[in-house]
VEXRO-220437 format. One record per residue (C-alpha): x, y, z; residue number from 0. Coordinates in nm, 3 decimals, always signed. Example, Ala and Ser with C-alpha at 12.3 -4.5 7.8 and 13.67 -1.06 7.14 Angstrom:
% VEXRO-220437
> +1.230; -0.450; +0.780; 0
> +1.367; -0.106; +0.714; 1
% end
This chain:
% VEXRO-220437
> +4.182; -5.614; -1.450; 0
> +4.188; -5.539; -1.069; 1
> +4.321; -5.211; -1.091; 2
> +4.056; -5.097; -1.354; 3
> +3.785; -5.189; -1.130; 4
> +3.893; -4.994; -0.875; 5
> +3.993; -4.668; -1.029; 6
> +3.570; -4.733; -1.199; 7
> +3.423; -4.800; -0.880; 8
> +3.639; -4.461; -0.737; 9
> +3.526; -4.232; -1.059; 10
> +3.160; -4.349; -0.951; 11
> +3.209; -4.196; -0.566; 12
> +3.363; -3.920; -0.745; 13
> +3.063; -3.869; -0.970; 14
> +2.818; -3.922; -0.695; 15
> +3.006; -3.657; -0.473; 16
> +3.042; -3.356; -0.727; 17
> +2.624; -3.454; -0.806; 18
> +2.543; -3.385; -0.440; 19
> +2.782; -3.099; -0.406; 20
> +2.610; -2.922; -0.685; 21
> +2.288; -3.018; -0.604; 22
> +2.318; -2.828; -0.282; 23
> +2.462; -2.542; -0.414; 24
> +2.237; -2.267; -0.398; 25
> +2.011; -2.392; -0.159; 26
> +1.937; -2.076; +0.169; 27
> +1.871; -2.183; +0.554; 28
> +1.516; -2.321; +0.587; 29
> +1.422; -2.011; +0.800; 30
> +1.513; -1.767; +0.567; 31
> +1.793; -1.628; +0.762; 32
> +2.061; -1.658; +0.528; 33
> +2.433; -1.738; +0.633; 34
> +2.585; -1.488; +0.430; 35
> +2.873; -1.722; +0.299; 36
> +2.879; -1.637; -0.048; 37
> +3.036; -1.907; -0.281; 38
> +2.717; -2.039; -0.492; 39
> +2.444; -1.952; -0.239; 40
> +2.173; -1.722; -0.350; 41
> +2.008; -1.461; -0.150; 42
> +1.630; -1.337; -0.177; 43
> +1.574; -0.965; -0.161; 44
> +1.230; -0.797; -0.184; 45
> +1.194; -0.437; -0.339; 46
> +0.919; -0.255; -0.479; 47
> +0.984; -0.306; -0.886; 48
> +0.766; +0.039; -0.971; 49
> +0.876; +0.339; -0.809; 50
> +1.106; +0.548; -0.956; 51
> +1.421; +0.630; -0.757; 52
> +1.351; +0.367; -0.465; 53
> +1.323; +0.020; -0.635; 54
> +1.263; +0.040; -0.987; 55
> +1.335; -0.245; -1.272; 56
> +1.396; -0.104; -1.569; 57
> +1.577; -0.263; -1.900; 58
> +1.900; -0.215; -1.743; 59
> +1.851; -0.395; -1.434; 60
> +1.768; -0.250; -1.067; 61
> +1.772; +0.090; -0.965; 62
> +1.679; +0.333; -0.710; 63
> +1.802; +0.409; -0.297; 64
> +1.639; +0.079; -0.169; 65
> +1.807; -0.140; -0.419; 66
> +2.151; +0.075; -0.314; 67
> +2.071; +0.012; +0.014; 68
> +2.003; -0.396; +0.004; 69
> +2.298; -0.441; -0.244; 70
> +2.527; -0.279; +0.007; 71
> +2.385; -0.489; +0.268; 72
> +2.379; -0.832; +0.121; 73
> +2.762; -0.731; +0.014; 74
> +2.856; -0.721; +0.358; 75
> +2.644; -1.033; +0.428; 76
> +2.890; -1.151; +0.197; 77
> +2.715; -1.183; -0.139; 78
> +2.775; -0.999; -0.450; 79
> +2.544; -0.812; -0.677; 80
> +2.505; -1.150; -0.905; 81
> +2.407; -1.366; -0.596; 82
> +2.121; -1.107; -0.561; 83
> +1.751; -1.238; -0.663; 84
> +1.539; -0.972; -0.675; 85
> +1.170; -1.007; -0.587; 86
> +0.873; -0.769; -0.662; 87
> +0.726; -0.713; -0.307; 88
> +0.392; -0.527; -0.327; 89
> +0.276; -0.367; -0.009; 90
> +0.028; -0.574; +0.055; 91
> +0.246; -0.909; +0.056; 92
> +0.571; -0.796; +0.237; 93
> +0.491; -1.004; +0.524; 94
> +0.364; -1.317; +0.376; 95
> +0.662; -1.309; +0.174; 96
> +0.867; -1.280; +0.490; 97
> +0.681; -1.559; +0.700; 98
> +0.685; -1.805; +0.376; 99
> +1.079; -1.752; +0.339; 100
> +1.037; -1.637; +0.002; 101
> +1.265; -1.348; +0.092; 102
> +1.559; -1.388; +0.334; 103
> +1.473; -0.942; +0.377; 104
> +1.282; -0.673; +0.217; 105
> +1.346; -0.287; +0.146; 106
> +1.080; -0.151; -0.038; 107
> +0.939; +0.166; +0.109; 108
> +0.867; -0.051; +0.441; 109
> +0.751; +0.175; +0.718; 110
> +0.805; +0.032; +1.111; 111
> +0.479; +0.013; +1.287; 112
> +0.353; -0.151; +1.566; 113
> +0.141; -0.383; +1.400; 114
> +0.365; -0.490; +1.158; 115
> +0.635; -0.543; +1.440; 116
> +0.386; -0.814; +1.553; 117
> +0.455; -1.028; +1.224; 118
> +0.783; -0.955; +1.135; 119
> +1.111; -0.801; +1.287; 120
> +1.263; -0.466; +1.134; 121
> +1.642; -0.371; +1.110; 122
> +1.739; -0.020; +1.080; 123
> +1.517; +0.256; +0.984; 124
> +1.764; +0.349; +0.738; 125
> +1.556; +0.613; +0.629; 126
> +1.355; +0.907; +0.767; 127
> +1.070; +0.976; +0.510; 128
> +0.760; +1.219; +0.578; 129
> +0.414; +1.245; +0.392; 130
> +0.434; +1.542; +0.174; 131
> +0.307; +1.679; -0.161; 132
> +0.421; +1.755; -0.516; 133
> +0.348; +2.065; -0.703; 134
> +0.418; +2.224; -0.976; 135
> +0.746; +2.419; -0.986; 136
> +0.598; +2.757; -1.085; 137
> +0.293; +2.692; -0.824; 138
> +0.350; +2.928; -0.545; 139
> +0.013; +2.906; -0.394; 140
> +0.039; +2.633; -0.202; 141
> +0.269; +2.671; +0.073; 142
> +0.096; +2.484; +0.350; 143
> -0.128; +2.189; +0.361; 144
> -0.440; +2.408; +0.460; 145
> -0.391; +2.554; +0.103; 146
> -0.519; +2.214; -0.044; 147
> -0.840; +2.380; +0.023; 148
> -1.065; +2.394; -0.259; 149
> -0.735; +2.252; -0.460; 150
> -0.770; +1.924; -0.687; 151
> -0.571; +1.659; -0.493; 152
> -0.455; +1.317; -0.648; 153
> -0.612; +1.032; -0.453; 154
> -0.474; +0.684; -0.535; 155
> -0.648; +0.381; -0.502; 156
> -0.549; +0.159; -0.208; 157
> -0.392; +0.501; -0.051; 158
> -0.502; +0.676; +0.263; 159
> -0.244; +0.970; +0.194; 160
> -0.495; +1.219; +0.046; 161
> -0.785; +1.109; +0.247; 162
> -0.586; +1.186; +0.588; 163
> -0.531; +1.515; +0.420; 164
> -0.902; +1.586; +0.369; 165
> -1.003; +1.479; +0.705; 166
> -0.767; +1.610; +0.921; 167
> -0.591; +1.973; +0.750; 168
> -0.789; +2.055; +0.416; 169
> -1.148; +1.960; +0.454; 170
> -1.244; +2.130; +0.138; 171
> -0.967; +1.964; -0.088; 172
> -1.129; +1.803; -0.404; 173
> -0.964; +1.426; -0.418; 174
> -0.910; +1.306; -0.763; 175
> -0.925; +0.940; -0.822; 176
> -0.622; +0.811; -1.049; 177
> -0.507; +0.404; -1.016; 178
> -0.137; +0.504; -0.958; 179
> +0.079; +0.764; -0.836; 180
> +0.282; +0.760; -1.203; 181
> -0.069; +0.820; -1.368; 182
> -0.104; +1.151; -1.175; 183
> +0.206; +1.304; -1.269; 184
> +0.058; +1.380; -1.621; 185
> -0.226; +1.517; -1.462; 186
> -0.024; +1.739; -1.178; 187
> +0.227; +1.877; -1.523; 188
> -0.088; +1.997; -1.715; 189
> -0.275; +2.121; -1.451; 190
> -0.562; +1.864; -1.433; 191
> -0.463; +1.831; -1.090; 192
> -0.293; +2.048; -0.813; 193
> -0.094; +1.845; -0.618; 194
> +0.015; +1.469; -0.554; 195
> +0.061; +1.300; -0.188; 196
> +0.230; +1.025; -0.027; 197
> +0.586; +0.974; +0.117; 198
> +0.827; +1.284; +0.047; 199
> +1.090; +1.013; -0.075; 200
> +0.851; +0.827; -0.316; 201
> +0.780; +1.192; -0.473; 202
> +1.136; +1.300; -0.484; 203
> +1.196; +0.973; -0.694; 204
> +0.923; +1.069; -0.929; 205
> +1.049; +1.444; -0.939; 206
> +1.384; +1.305; -1.028; 207
> +1.309; +1.121; -1.312; 208
> +1.477; +1.297; -1.666; 209
> +1.129; +1.402; -1.827; 210
> +1.014; +1.564; -1.482; 211
> +1.324; +1.760; -1.372; 212
> +1.280; +2.093; -1.294; 213
> +0.872; +2.078; -1.351; 214
> +0.761; +1.995; -0.981; 215
> +0.881; +2.033; -0.632; 216
> +0.775; +1.931; -0.288; 217
> +0.596; +2.110; -0.038; 218
> +0.837; +2.036; +0.248; 219
> +0.517; +1.979; +0.472; 220
> +0.645; +1.652; +0.677; 221
> +0.261; +1.577; +0.776; 222
> +0.367; +1.245; +0.919; 223
> +0.727; +1.045; +1.038; 224
> +0.758; +0.706; +0.812; 225
> +1.036; +0.505; +0.983; 226
> +1.184; +0.286; +0.703; 227
> +1.304; -0.042; +0.820; 228
> +1.409; -0.378; +0.643; 229
> +1.176; -0.637; +0.712; 230
> +1.323; -1.011; +0.793; 231
> +1.179; -1.306; +0.950; 232
> +1.100; -1.308; +1.284; 233
> +1.341; -1.453; +1.515; 234
> +1.591; -1.439; +1.215; 235
> +1.925; -1.326; +1.325; 236
> +1.983; -1.128; +1.021; 237
> +1.875; -0.863; +1.211; 238
> +2.172; -0.778; +1.415; 239
> +2.398; -0.831; +1.125; 240
> +2.198; -0.579; +0.892; 241
> +2.217; -0.335; +1.156; 242
> +2.577; -0.363; +1.143; 243
> +2.558; -0.352; +0.746; 244
> +2.355; +0.009; +0.799; 245
> +2.602; +0.147; +1.019; 246
> +2.880; +0.064; +0.838; 247
> +2.696; +0.205; +0.493; 248
> +2.645; +0.566; +0.694; 249
> +2.990; +0.593; +0.856; 250
> +3.190; +0.475; +0.477; 251
> +2.971; +0.758; +0.343; 252
> +2.777; +0.512; +0.075; 253
> +2.438; +0.578; +0.237; 254
> +2.503; +1.008; +0.172; 255
> +2.579; +0.954; -0.170; 256
> +2.307; +0.671; -0.257; 257
> +2.066; +0.939; -0.136; 258
> +2.209; +1.194; -0.375; 259
> +2.272; +0.995; -0.636; 260
> +1.890; +0.873; -0.658; 261
> +1.689; +1.209; -0.505; 262
> +1.975; +1.450; -0.614; 263
> +1.781; +1.643; -0.924; 264
> +1.463; +1.649; -0.733; 265
> +1.633; +1.899; -0.458; 266
> +1.532; +1.688; -0.158; 267
> +1.567; +1.804; +0.174; 268
> +1.628; +1.447; +0.318; 269
> +1.670; +1.388; +0.706; 270
> +2.031; +1.276; +0.810; 271
> +2.067; +0.899; +0.828; 272
> +1.856; +0.766; +1.137; 273
> +2.063; +0.603; +1.433; 274
> +1.963; +0.211; +1.450; 275
> +1.644; +0.195; +1.682; 276
> +1.562; +0.581; +1.673; 277
> +1.187; +0.564; +1.550; 278
> +0.979; +0.908; +1.537; 279
> +0.641; +0.861; +1.627; 280
% end
């Protein structure tokens, strides 16, 4: 009887220990810094869900250059692909998501700016993009931003890119309002509009889609510098770890491969991988 009681008590202690361990697995750091210890833990990463070539949710999973970069970084932090929780990070929500700890880091065409650096920290940059235009492949009438005068230019709700061209470069451009960049593409294809403008990386992502292959081209105008960084919570020790991962990605050729895999069909004249901390104004 005595032996039976001790055995039962031991089993109870063991069960409680296993329960506590199960409850603790998968918990991240409270400050969103992430330990990168792997195991049963998860890492939450913010990306765009609607940008082909960069960050897109598809029936097969998640795809794009930002997804490839984020997956590589997560691997260097000690997380496998099945330990990643992808979370949609819309432009207006990114700083709030980081500050609340909803995500550990964000890789979502996130341009480093002084205003954003007051709220969050950035690793990188990992890509230097530029504002450009997308035009039909057979259109030779637009060779400079000034040639957009009297042309129909897609203006997307919430974006300032088209208005900037009209204000500074082509005052006679005719802005045509569309709800999204994706909605502009059929109009560009059928001639309802003459050009679409935003970051060249985003344009290349759209042009690289199978249904548009060979139908569009980039102007190559480089009207602005957009330094894409990986956003982390202010003060997070992940910044230094992510910077190390980005340097490794460039050094082993994975960065170059990711660019070509995602933008190759658009003949994107991309910039060389930027050096960490080198932010072009």
